[in-house]
C-alpha positions, 0 to 999 in steps of 0.5 A: 528546210530546218533540218539536219546537221547545222555547222557554227562557224568560230573565231578560232576554228574558222579564221577569215583564211579559211573560213569560205574553205571549211564552210564549203566543205562542210556543205559537200558534207551534207551540212544542211543549215550554216551559222556565221558566228563571230563576236568580235569583228566589226559588221563591215569586216564580216560582209565579204565573208557572209556574202560568200558564205549566203552564195555557197549556201544557196549553191548546195540548198542550205540555209544561211543564218547570221548570229546576232548581227541583224543589220549584217543579215539584212544586208547581204540578204542572209537566210537568217538571224540568230539571237541570244540571250543578250541580244534583241528580242524576237519583236524588235529583230522582226521590225528591222530585218524583211518579213522573210528573214528567218529567226532563230532563238537560244533557249537553254533549257527554257520552255517558257523563253522558247514559248515567248520567242515563238510567240514573238515570232521566231521560226526555230528554237535552241535548246542546249547544252546538252553536253560540256561544251568546248566553245562555251565550256560555263554554259549549263547542262541542260537534261534531254527531257526538255527536247521531247517537251519541246517536241510535243509542245512548240510546234517550231523546229527544235535545235540541239546544241552544246558538246555534240560530236560524232560519239554521242549525236545517236543518243540525242538523236533519238529524241527526235531534234529537227536540227544538230548544231556542232562547232568543234567537232567539225571544224576540228576535223582533220577532213571536214567533208568526210566528217560531216557524212558521219554525222548525218549517217548517224542521225538517220535513226 
């Protein structure tokens, strides 16, 4: 189910030595979607971690996505793959994976890109950044009106991302996106489980 807190891993904040325990803490706190995002390692170096995270998501009835790595997602039986601007297109991605694998697409602030992605077979679309982002400081900040337009026009789950944290999540929740993607606010927390519990409570308007 594509709804709720969507925790995205980070090469620095979730190193190999602790990523599994950190993600498990997020799941125990109520994260509903997990994404493995690693832009530098080779697929072969991520197979073990990806397999462990997929198993954790099954255990906690959550959904597991892998960023960009279509072949890895297919190989380990991930629930889905998330693709960005410079990755394969939705059509090409769909040709490489099982029809049951979910596809999420980064659309930044572009509703037309989202419409094309959905036409090509995307299962959800993500917009942002809505606040200045620690992990992507160069990301352009998007107007909240995009969320309202997306919810009205697109007909698939809408994800928001970029600088979202415990202090501002209630503000963006008022626009009723389906998923809230966070990186730093979750994985910089001293108590990840408690942090996700607090975030989950704040999006229940």
